[in-house]
C-alpha positions in Angstrom: 75.8 113.0 125.0 74.2 115.3 122.2 77.4 116.7 121.4 79.1 113.1 120.9 75.8 111.7 118.9 76.1 115.3 116.4 79.4 114.4 115.8 78.8 111.1 115.0 76.0 111.6 112.6 78.8 114.6 110.8 81.6 111.5 110.9 79.0 109.4 109.1 78.0 112.1 106.9 81.3 112.9 105.9 81.9 109.2 105.3 79.2 109.2 102.8 80.6 112.3 101.1 84.1 111.1 100.5 83.3 107.9 99.6 81.4 109.3 96.8 83.8 111.8 96.1 86.8 108.9 96.1 84.6 106.9 93.5 84.3 109.6 91.0 88.4 109.6 90.5 88.5 113.2 92.4 89.2 114.7 88.8 92.6 113.9 87.9 95.5 111.1 87.8 97.4 112.9 90.6 94.2 113.6 92.5 92.2 109.9 92.4 92.2 109.1 96.6 91.5 105.7 95.7 94.0 104.4 92.4 97.7 104.1 93.1 99.9 100.8 93.5 98.3 98.2 95.4 100.4 97.0 98.1 99.4 93.1 97.5 100.6 93.7 93.7 103.6 95.5 93.4 105.8 93.6 91.5 109.6 93.0 92.0 109.1 91.2 94.9 107.1 88.6 96.8 104.1 89.6 98.9 103.6 87.8 102.5 100.6 88.9 105.1 100.4 92.0 103.0 96.8 94.2 103.5 95.8 96.5 101.0 94.7 100.5 101.1 91.1 99.7 99.7 90.5 96.8 102.3 89.4 96.7 105.6 92.1 96.1 108.5 90.3 93.5 110.5 90.8 90.0 113.0 93.8 88.6 113.8 97.1 87.9 112.2 97.1 85.2 109.7 100.4 85.4 108.7 104.0 86.4 109.5 104.6 90.4 108.7 106.8 90.6 105.6 108.0 92.8 103.6 107.0 93.6 99.7 109.7 95.8 97.3 109.7 97.1 94.0 113.8 98.2 94.0 117.0 96.9 94.9 118.5 96.1 98.1 120.9 98.5 99.2 124.7 98.0 99.3 126.5 98.5 102.4 129.9 101.0 101.1 132.8 102.1 103.0 131.8 105.7 103.1 132.3 107.3 106.6 128.8 109.5 107.0 126.7 110.6 109.7 123.7 112.9 109.5 123.6 116.7 110.6 122.3 115.4 113.8 125.3 113.3 114.7 123.1 110.2 114.7 126.0 106.8 114.3 126.3 105.3 111.1 124.2 101.8 110.7 124.0 99.3 108.3 120.7 100.1 106.6 119.0 96.8 106.9 117.2 95.0 104.0 115.6 98.1 101.9 117.0 100.1 99.0 115.8 102.6 96.9 112.2 102.1 95.2 108.9 101.4 96.9 108.1 98.7 99.5 105.2 97.5 101.5 105.7 96.1 104.8 103.4 94.3 107.5 103.5 94.2 110.9 101.3 93.1 113.6 100.0 95.2 116.3 97.0 95.1 118.8 95.9 92.0 117.4 95.9 93.2 113.8 97.9 93.0 110.6 99.1 96.4 110.0 100.9 97.5 106.7 102.6 100.7 105.1 104.1 101.8 101.5 107.7 103.4 101.8 109.2 105.2 99.3 113.2 105.3 99.2 114.8 107.8 97.3 117.0 106.8 94.6 120.4 108.3 96.2 119.4 106.9 99.5 123.1 105.6 101.7 122.4 102.5 103.8 125.4 103.8 106.0 123.8 107.5 106.5 121.1 108.2 109.0 118.2 109.4 106.6 115.2 112.0 107.8 111.6 109.9 107.5 108.3 111.9 106.9 105.2 109.6 107.9 102.4 110.9 105.9 98.6 110.1 106.7 96.0 109.1 104.3 92.8 110.9 105.2 88.8 109.2 106.1 87.8 106.7 103.4 90.6 106.8 101.8 94.2 105.0 102.0 97.8 104.8 101.8 98.6 104.6 98.0 95.9 107.3 97.3 97.8 109.6 99.7 100.6 108.9 97.9 99.2 110.6 95.0 97.1 112.7 96.3 100.1 114.7 98.3 102.7 114.0 95.4 105.3 113.9 97.9 107.8 111.5 96.0 109.2 113.6 94.1 110.0 115.9 96.7 111.8 113.2 99.1 113.9 112.3 95.4 115.2 115.8 94.8 115.8 116.3 99.2 116.5 112.6 99.9 114.6 111.8 102.8 112.4 108.5 102.9 108.3 108.9 103.3 106.0 106.2 104.4 102.4 106.2 104.1 100.7 104.3 106.7 97.7 102.2 106.2 94.6 102.9 108.8 92.3 100.6 109.9 89.1 100.5 107.6 90.7 103.4 106.1 90.4 105.7 109.1 93.0 106.9 112.4 92.1 107.4 116.2 92.6 110.7 116.0 90.7 111.3 119.3 87.0 112.5 118.5 87.2 111.9 114.6 86.9 109.1 113.0 85.4 106.0 111.8 86.3 102.8 113.0 89.5 103.3 114.7 87.6 105.7 116.7 84.8 103.2 117.6 87.2 100.1 117.7 89.6 102.5 119.9 92.0 101.9 117.7 96.0 102.2 119.7 96.8 104.3 116.5 100.0 106.2 118.4 101.5 102.5 119.4 100.7 101.5 116.5 103.4 104.4 114.8 105.5 103.8 117.4 106.0 99.8 116.3 106.0 101.2 113.1 108.8 103.5 113.5 110.6 101.0 114.9 110.2 98.4 112.2 111.7 101.3 110.5 114.7 101.0 112.0 115.4 97.4 111.1 114.8 97.9 107.5 116.0 101.2 107.1 119.2 103.6 108.4 116.8 106.3 109.3 117.6 109.2 111.8 115.7 109.1 115.1 115.8 112.8 115.3 114.3 113.9 112.4 110.7 111.5 112.6 108.4 114.1 111.1 104.3 114.0 110.4 102.3 115.0 107.9 98.6 114.3 106.7 95.7 114.8 105.3 92.3 115.5 106.8 91.9 112.8 109.6 95.8 112.3 108.8 96.1 115.5 109.7 94.6 115.0 112.8 96.4 112.1 113.8 99.1 114.4 112.6 98.4 116.4 115.6 97.8 113.6 118.5 101.4 112.4 117.6 102.4 116.1 118.1 100.3 116.1 121.6 101.6 112.6 122.8 104.4 111.2 121.0 107.0 114.1 121.0 109.8 111.9 122.1 108.9 110.2 119.0 108.2 113.2 116.4 110.3 116.2 115.8 107.5 118.3 113.8 104.3 118.2 111.9 102.8 119.3 108.9 99.1 118.1 109.0 96.6 119.8 106.2 92.9 120.5 106.1 92.7 119.6 109.8 92.6 120.7 113.5 93.2 119.4 116.8 90.7 116.9 118.0 92.2 115.5 120.8 91.3 116.6 124.4 93.5 117.2 126.1 96.6 118.0 124.2 99.8 117.9 126.7 103.0 117.8 124.8 105.5 116.8 126.7 107.8 119.2 125.0 107.8 122.4 122.5 107.0 121.1 118.8 107.2 122.4 115.5 103.7 122.7 113.7 103.2 124.0 110.4 99.2 124.1 109.1 97.8 124.5 106.0 94.2 125.0 106.1 91.7 126.7 103.3 89.3 129.3 103.8 86.4 127.2 102.1 86.6 123.6 103.2 83.6 122.2 103.8 84.6 119.2 105.9 86.9 120.6 108.4 85.4 124.6 108.5 88.3 126.9 108.5 86.1 129.0 111.6 85.3 125.4 113.3 81.7 124.3 114.2 81.5 120.6 115.6 85.4 120.4 115.7 87.9 123.3 116.6 88.9 126.0 114.2 91.7 126.4 112.1 92.8 129.7 114.0 92.1 128.1 117.6 94.6 125.3 116.8 97.1 127.7 115.5 96.4 129.5 118.9 96.8 126.6 121.1 99.8 125.3 119.8 101.3 129.1 120.0 100.2 128.4 123.8 101.8 124.8 124.2 105.0 126.1 122.5 105.2 129.6 125.1 105.6 131.3 121.7 106.3 135.5 122.2 106.3 138.7 120.2 104.3 138.6 117.2 104.0 136.5 114.2 106.2 137.0 110.8 103.5 137.4 108.0 103.8 136.7 104.2 101.0 137.4 101.9 101.8 135.8 98.4 98.2 136.0 96.1 95.8 133.9 97.8 98.0 132.5 100.6 99.2 134.0 104.2 101.5 132.4 106.5 101.7 133.3 109.9 104.7 132.2 111.8 105.6 132.4 115.5 109.7 131.7 115.4 110.3 133.0 119.0 109.0 130.0 120.5 110.6 127.7 123.4 113.7 125.2 122.6 113.6 127.4 119.3 110.7 125.5 117.8 108.4 127.6 115.1 104.1 127.8 114.8 103.0 128.4 111.6 99.1 128.9 109.9 99.3 128.9 105.8 95.5 130.0 105.3 94.7 129.2 101.9 92.0 131.6 100.9 89.0 129.9 98.8 90.7 126.6 98.8 88.3 123.7 99.7 89.1 120.3 101.3 92.4 120.0 99.3 96.2 119.0 99.5 97.8 122.7 98.5 100.1 122.1 95.4 97.4 119.2 93.8 95.3 120.8 90.7 93.0 118.2 91.6 90.6 118.5 94.5 88.1 115.6 95.8 85.8 118.2 97.6 86.1 122.0 97.0 88.4 124.3 94.7 92.4 123.4 94.4 95.2 125.9 95.0 98.7 125.3 93.4 100.4 128.9 94.3 101.8 126.8 97.2 103.0 123.2 97.3 102.4 121.8 100.5 105.1 118.7 100.3 107.6 121.4 99.3 106.4 123.5 102.1 106.3 120.9 104.9 110.0 119.9 103.9 111.4 122.7 103.9 110.0 123.8 107.5 110.7 120.0 108.6 114.5 120.2 108.1 115.0 123.3 110.6 113.6 121.1 112.9 115.0 117.8 115.1 114.6 116.3 118.3 116.4 117.6 121.1 
């Protein structure tokens, strides 16, 4: 009981700290965790039942699920295109290139997500998806800016989805906030969200990935523990495993990014598991063997096990001196940033080598 109460106090303290950090803007336009396009005011379409990233998501649904768009609807072409995983052609639904906000009901709540569809999206070609989760007290629009993943999606032709947590939090197990207190079924929400994506877009069911910052990284870990039928690989940032037990039904590829000076998610652990222990747990879950390949590049050291069951890989990139930050972003809300490694680019390089069996 004492441990549970201590975690509750720490979570409360983190909430105060992170809220204060987000109020002062995080130190730059690319690092402002609370700025960005408000989904309820997106131009180029109409809003139907949309909740915003800065407002708590509470209560029963009051309107029908809808979609807000800033891009042009996709058009069906006659190209005979398939994905690299052999996924069948599809008609692509109603969304085309641009930014969109979709809403859906789940668990008696209206939930939402921002979707970025790349310019060269083909509505007939099954396209990979990265689910990119925000941190505790933050929101989907802020994560869009913090991670800087949209330009990477444009370059490599994948869809990025920024889901919105209940009261700016995710139920990742032991953390965080109202999502844990209310026992929100966020795993069920993610499943419902991916099902909705299949209706709106032509996505490759074998190439759905999860990434996220802090609490968003925690929920990525939980998805790898509990939804390996849905998620092909994960790339959590400034996060460790906070769900117990973690019992993945199959080997799953994991790429972790953790800073040694992270005071909110301490590299060596404390209230929650250490980064090296989470790394070791994934090595064990995936039955990896041999010694890891180690690459040193400045302040970044990446250790990777490639000899794991089902051909998956497990990797930990340790960033010396980095705080509670997204690698690659020059602005950091809590601690010293690091630009020697771009986590969004590195995550995609990792993801593209892994798909569902």
